N, C-alpha and C positions, 0 to 999 in steps of 0.2 A: 549576814544571812539574806538581807533584802536584795543586794546586788546579785548574789548567787541565784536567788529565787527568780529575779527578773530575767537573768540570762537563761535560766532553765525554762522559764515560760516561753520565751522567744524560740529557743531551740526545740522545745517540745510541742510547739503549736500544731504541726501536722498530726502528731499522736493524739493531742487533745481533741481536735476536730474529728479525727477518725473515730475516736472512742465515743464522742457524742452521737454521731450518726450510727455507730454500731449498736448503741443502747436505744436508738430511736424506736425500733419495733417493739421492744419491751415497754418503753415509755408510752407509746401510743396505745398498746394493749392495756396498760394500767389505767390510762386516762379513760378509755372506753369503759372499763369495768367500774371505775369510780363514778363515772357519769351514770351508769345504769343503777348503781346503788343509790345515788342521790335522787334519781327519778322515782325509785321505789319508796324512798323515805318521804319525799315531798308530795307524791301523788295523793290527792284527796285531802291535803292538809289545809286547803283554803288559800294556798299561795300559787295556785296553778297559773295565775295571770302572768307571773314573772318566770315561770318554768320554761315556757316555749322560747321567749327571747334569749334566755340563758343557754338553752340547748342549741339555739342557732349560733350563738357566739362560740360555744365549745366545738360544734361541728365544723365551723369555718376554720378555726385555728387547727383543729385536728386534720382536716383535709389539706390545708396549706403545708403543714409539717410532713404529711405523707408524700405530697408531690415533691417537696424539697429532698426528702430521703431517697426517692426514686431517681431524681436527677443527679444526686450526688453519686449514686452507684453507677449510673450510666456514664457520667462525665466527671471523674474525679479530678480535683485540682492538681496543678503541677508546680506553679510558682508560689512564692511566699505571699504575693498580693492576692492570688486566688484563694489561698488558705485563709487569709484574713477576712475576705468577703464571706466565705462559707462559715467562718466562726461567728460573724455578726448575725447571719441568718439563723444559725442554730440558737444563739443567745436570744434573739428577738422572739423566736418561737417558744423558747422556755419561759421568758417573761410574760408573754401573752397567755400561756397556759396557767402560770401562777396568778395572773390577774383574774382569770376565769374562776379559779378556786376561791380567791378572795371575794369575788362578786357573789359566789354561791353562799359563802358564810354570811355575807351582809344581807342577802335577799331572803334566805330561807331559815334563819334562826329567829324564833319568835319568843324565846324565853320560857316557854312552857316545858316543864320537865317531861321527859319521855325518851323513847328509843330513837326517835327521829333526830332530836337535838344532839344526843350523845353520839350517834352515828355520824352526823355531820362534822362534829368536832374531830372525831377520830380520823375521818377521811382526809380532812384538810391537813391535820398534823402528819398523817402518814405520808402525804405527798411532800411535805416540808422535809421529812427525814430522808425519803427516797431520793431527793434531789442532791443530797450531800455528796455521794461518790462522783457524780457527774460535774457538779458545779463548785466543789470545794477548792479546786485549783484556781478558780476565778472568784476571789472573795467578794468583790463588788457585785458581781452578778448573783452570787448566792445570797448575799444579804438583801439584795433587791428582791429576789424571789421570795425570801422569807417575809419581807415586808408586804409584798403584794398579796401573798397567799394568807398570812396569819393576821396581819394588822386589822383588816376590815372585820374579821370575825371577832377579834378581841374587843374592838370598839363597839360592835353590835351587841355583844354580851354585856359589856359594861353599861351600855345605853339603856338596858332594861331597868336598871336602877335599884332593884331589891338587893338585899344582903347576899343572898345565895349567888346571884349572877355576878355581883361585884367580886366576891371571893373566887368564883370560877374564872372570871376575866384575869384577876391577878395571878392565879395559879397557872393559867394558860400562857400569860405573858412571861412568867418565870421559866416555864418549860421551853418556850421559844428562845429565850435568851440563852438558856443552857445548851440548847441545840445549836445556836450560833457559835457558842464557845467551843462546843464539840467539833463543829465544822472547822473552826480555826485550828484546833489541834490536828484534825484530820488533814487540813491543808498543809501544816508544817511537816507532818509525816510524809505526805505525798511529795512535798518539796525535796525532802531528803532522798526519797526513792528516785525521783526524777534526776536529782543531782548525781546520785550513784549510777543511774542508768547512763547519764551523759558522760560521766567519768569512765564508765566501762566502755562506752562507745569510742571515746577518745583513746583509751588504752588499746582497744581492739584495732582501731585505725593505726595507732603507732606500731602495734605488733605486726600488722600487715605490711606497713612501710618497712619496718626493720627486717621482716622476713623476706620481703622483696629484695631489700638491699643485700641480705645474706645470700639469697639465691643468686643474685647477680654476681656477688663476690665469689661464690662457689663456682659458678659457670666460668668466670674469668680465671679463677685458679685452675680449674680443670683444663681450660684452653692453654694456659701458660704451662701447666704440667705436661700436657700432650706435646706442646711445642718443645719443651725441655727434653722430653723423652725422644722425640724425633731428632732433635739436634744431637743428643748423645749417641743415638743410633747411627746417624750419618757420620758424626765425628769419630765414633768408634771404628767404623769401617775404613774411612778415608785416612785417619791418622795411624791406624795400626798397620796398614799396608807397608809404608816405608820403614817403620820400625822392624816389621817382620823381615823384610828384605835385608835391612842393615845387619840384623843378627845373623842371618844365613851367610851373608858375604863375609862378615867378621870371622865366623867360625871357619869358613873355607880358607880364608887368608891365614888364620892361625895354624891350620893343619898343613898348609903348603910352605909357609915360611920357615926358614932356619935361622933367621936373624934374632938374636936374643933381645935386641932392643925393641923389636916390633911386638913381641909377645905381650909385654905389659900393656901396651897401647890397645891391643886387641882385647885383652882381659877387661880393660876399663870400658871399652865399648860394650862388651857383653854385660857388664855390671850396670851400665846406664840403661840398656835395653830392658834388663830384668827389673830395674827400679820403675821404669815407665810402665811396664806391663803390670806391676803390682798396683800402681796408682790408677791406671785405667780400670783394672778389675774392681777395685774398691769403689770408685766413683759410679761405675755402671751398676754394680750390685745395689748401691743405695738408691740410684735412680729407679731401678726396677721395683724395689720395695716401696718407694714413695708413690709410684704410679699404680701400685696394686697389680702389676703384671705377673707376679709370682704366685702361682696356685699350688696347693698341696694335693698330691696324688699318692696317698699311702698304699702300700702293698707289702706282701711278704717278700723279703729278700735276704740273702746271706751276707752278713757283714764281712766275712773273711775275704771274699773276692774283692770287695770295695777297698779294704785296708791294704791288700797286696798291691792293688793298682796305685794307691796313694804312695806306697813305699817306692814303687818304680819312679814316681814323679819327684820324690824328695830325697832319694838316696844320693844323687850327685851333689846337691847343695849341702847335705849333711856331711858327706865325705870331704867336701872342700873345706869345711870348718873343723874337720877332725872330730866330728861327733859320731856316736853310734846311734843309728836309727833302728829301733827294734819294734817289730809288730807281732803281737800275739793274736794271730788270726785263727782262733779256734772256731769250729763250726757253730755259729750263733745266728739265729734267724730273728730279724726284727720286723715289726709291722709299722712302717713309716714311709715317707717319701725318700727313696734312695738318693735322688739328685740333691735334695736339700741337706740330707745327712752328710753326703760327701762334701758339699760346700762348707758345712760347719767344721768337719774334721780337717779339711784342707786348710782352712784359715787358722785353726788352732795349731796344727802341725807347723805351718809356716811361721806363726808367731813364736812357737817354742824354739824352732831352729834359729830364728833371728835373735832371740834374747838369751841364748845359751852359748857360752864360749867354751865350755869343757864338760865332758860327761856324756849323758845319754838323753835321748828323747824316746819315750816309750808310748806306744799306742796299743791299747788292749781293751777287752770287753769281758765283763763278768756278769753272771746272772744274780739278780736279787729278787726272789719271789717270782712274780709275773712280769717283772721289768728287767731290762738290760741296762747296765751302766757302762756306757762307752766313754773311756777315759784317755786323756792325753797328759802324760807326765813329762816334766823336764827337770834338769838339774841346773837351771839358770840362776840368775841373781834374785829371783822372787819379786814380789810386789808388797810394798809396805801396807800395813792394815788400813791406814788412813786413805790410801789410794785405791784400795780394792773395790770400794763402792762406786768409783767413778770410771773404772777402766772400760765399762760398757757404754759410756757416753760417746756420742759422735765427736770426732776431732780431738778427743782427749788423749794425750800421750803422757806416759810416765816420765816425769822430769828427772832423768838421771843420765848424764852424759855417757856413763859406762855401759848403758844397756845395749848400745849398738857398736859394732866394731867400726874402725875407721874405714870409710869408703862404703859402708853398708847403708842403704837407704832406710830412713826411719818410717816412711809411709805417711799417711794422712791421719792416722789414728782412727780409722774406720773399721779395721778388721774385726775387733771384738764387738763393736756396735752391730755390725752385720751379723755376726754369730748370734748375738742375743736376739735380734729381731727375727732371724730365721727360726730359732728355737721357739720363740713365742708364737710364731706363725703356725708351727706344728703342735703347739701346746706341750712341748717337751721341756721339762725342768732342766735348767742349766746351773750348775753350782761351781763356785771358784774357791779353792783353798790354796794358800800360798804362804811360804815360810821364807822371809828375806834371807838371802845368802845361801839358801838350800834348794829352792825350786818351787814349782807351781804345778797344781793339779786342776784340770778342768774335767767335769763329769757331766755328760749328757744322758739323761734318762729316757729310754725308748720303750714302747710296749713290746712284749715278747710276741714273736710271730709263730706261725705253724710250719714246722719243717716239712710236713707232708705236702705242702703246696709249693715248695721250692724244688725245682729240678736240680739234681746233683750236677754241679759244674766241674768240668775238668780243671785240675789244679795247674796253673800256668807254670811253665818252666822258669826256674830262677835265672835271671840275667847276670852275665858276668860284667866285667868292667870295660869292655871295648866291643865295638860292633863292626863286623865285616859283612858287606853286602855283595861279595863276589858271586857272580852268577845269578843274583836275585833280579827278577824282572819287575820293575815298578812303573806304573802308569801315573802320570801327573796331569791334572787338568787345572790350569791356572791362567786367568786372563791378564794379570798384571805381569808385564814383561820383566820388571826388576825382581819380583818374587820368584817368578819361574826360573830366571837365570840363577838366582841364589840357590834354589833347590837343586838345579842341575849341577852347580859347582860343588855343593856340599855332598849330595848323594852320589854324584859321580866320583868324588874323591874317596868315598867309602866303597867304591867298586861296583855300584849298581848299574844294571843295564836299563836305561831310561827311555821311555817314549812319552813325549810331552805334547799337550794340546792346549791351545789358547781359547778354545770355544767349545760349547756343547755340540754344536753342529759338526765340527771337525772330529770330535771323539766318536759321535754316533756314526759318521760316515766311515771311519776306520773299522768300527765293529762290523759293519756290513760288508766291507771290502776285503778284510783280512782273510787269509786262506783258512780252510777248515782245520789244517794241521797246526795252526798258530797256537803255541803253548799259552796256557792261562797265566796271567800276571800273578806274581807272588803278593803284590800289595797295590792298592789304589790310594793315591793321595789326591783329594779333590777339594778345590775351593768351593765354598757354599754359594757365595754371591758372584755371579758371572755376568757376561755382557747382556744388554737388552732386557734386563730384569729377569733373566733365566737363572736357575740355581743349579749347583753341581749335582743335586740328587738325580736330575735327569740323566746326566752322564753316568752316574753311579749305577742307576737302574739298567741303562743300556749295556754297560760293561758286564754286569752280573747276569743280565739276560743272555749275553753271548758266551760268557765263560763260567757261569755257575754262581749260585747264591753264596757259596762258601768262600768266595774270594774275600780276604780281609780288606777292610777299608778304613781310612782316616779322613774325616772331613774337617777342613780348617776354615774357620769363620772369623770375620773381622768384627762381628756384632754379637753381643750377648742378649739383645732384645727380642730375638726370634724364639720359636719353640723348637729349635733344632735338637735340643737335648731330649725332648720327647720322641722326636723322629729317630734319634740315635738308638733309643731302646727298641723302637718298633722294627727298625731295619738293620740292626746288628752292625753298627759302625761306631767308632770312637770319635769324639769331638775334641778338637784343640782350638783354643781361642788365640787369635793373633794379638801381639807378636809372640810367636812360638820360639822359645829359646832352643838352641841346638841340642842342649842336654835333654830337654823334655822331648824333643822330636826323636832323638836317638833312643831314649828309654821307651817311648811309645812304639816305635818301629820294632824294637827288639821284642816288646811284649806281644805285638800282633804277629810277628813271625815266629815267636817262641824259640828264639835263637839262644845258644849258650856260648857263642863266640863273641866276646867283647874285649875291647882294650880300653 
């Protein structure tokens, strides 16, 4: 305890000195009042000869302490050496004051019973007790003060010699000793308080250091996260472009060749592009979730239209596996973010098709009170009970070789993790039920929307199995020559009449120069990110300004990090993310043109 006390005293020196000078006005006021009482008690007692010298000593010490207090306030110390000097000055003033009270007891006690002698004893003892809170942390100074203030009075009382005064001296000595013991206890309590204060200060300092370290780490993590996000955005655009072009060229080659040996190679290329597209989509979705770039914008919307659009996207892949993709698109209105709901259902349907080898994938919606249960059923192999709790973890994949067909990409194990995080972002409960060997059911619970706030949408025409674009006029705006050439080869092979531009400026110039009788295009296919930092929406707006807002449009983007999806809703166009598989492009074109001629 002594080492801790010594360390506490050194560390608490500024606080101790500050407290001493903070108490100084009260101390000086108390000394002045005590002096006035002594003057009243002694005046006219025959001891006046000693009164004036004593008053001179008291006044001198009082004035010196007042000057020190004023100087301390004007010029507070800063270094430890300065604090030590001021501590000594405060202690000397205290001891001088104690000596004055001891001198008063020695000079003015005459042994005669009366109020004067009793009052003198009480005043001296009162100052001994009053010094405890200020001096107890410095035991040597406090004991010295007690000795200087009380010992002369005790000796003077005992020196009278009669029985009464001897008893009084003994009693007063005992009281002073008990006061000294009490001061020691008070000192120990103060030591614990100071120790706790120092420990608290150390903890606060450590907390500030750790908080600063945590803030620095958070800033570094944010910088790294932004850098990762920017990298993925750039990589998304730059790496998707050649994949997009490769898929278009492969499909054009497939439709032009009659060589039976080439067809499997083209199919393999398309499968590789599809696998890479899936991997890109999963990685970028996780990146956007980690960076907090995905915001929830709930509104009333009809689920049927969204589900029919998803059917157009997944019917080709379901048909290729011999599966029946059924959508029960009854008129149901939900109150949620339609973009996030579509992503969730898209991932669930893709997952169901991937892990179902025979049977049906069913997407439907049913009402349950004031909620809607959006469900995706499949007749696949199912998920074992011990694995169901982990399928929503990132990078976790069900370990069963039979779950994917030969040549089918397994993905990164992010699809269901993304689904779960998007559902949590919307506070929409997501439940999994699975029966090994029989199938799996995912249920997303959404709030029921208000039908009165949803405009009735025209039911799109059902697409057939092949697309012909004979006589259809399509405008393409694409700055990547390989992608532009791939679109020309593919759409030209489907019989479309194409007008292609490599820049926004060229497209805008054409809209200004074309004849008034120029027929409106049937469809606009525009790349989002074009040359010199310009985007395809400028070209889209210029074309619609020339030919009318009703011209259907598809915007193709190589990045999912932008807010193009929100713009798609605001300006009535559909968004496709590169690389766009020919089947998806064909389905989207048919949907936009509402054609019924497909092969």
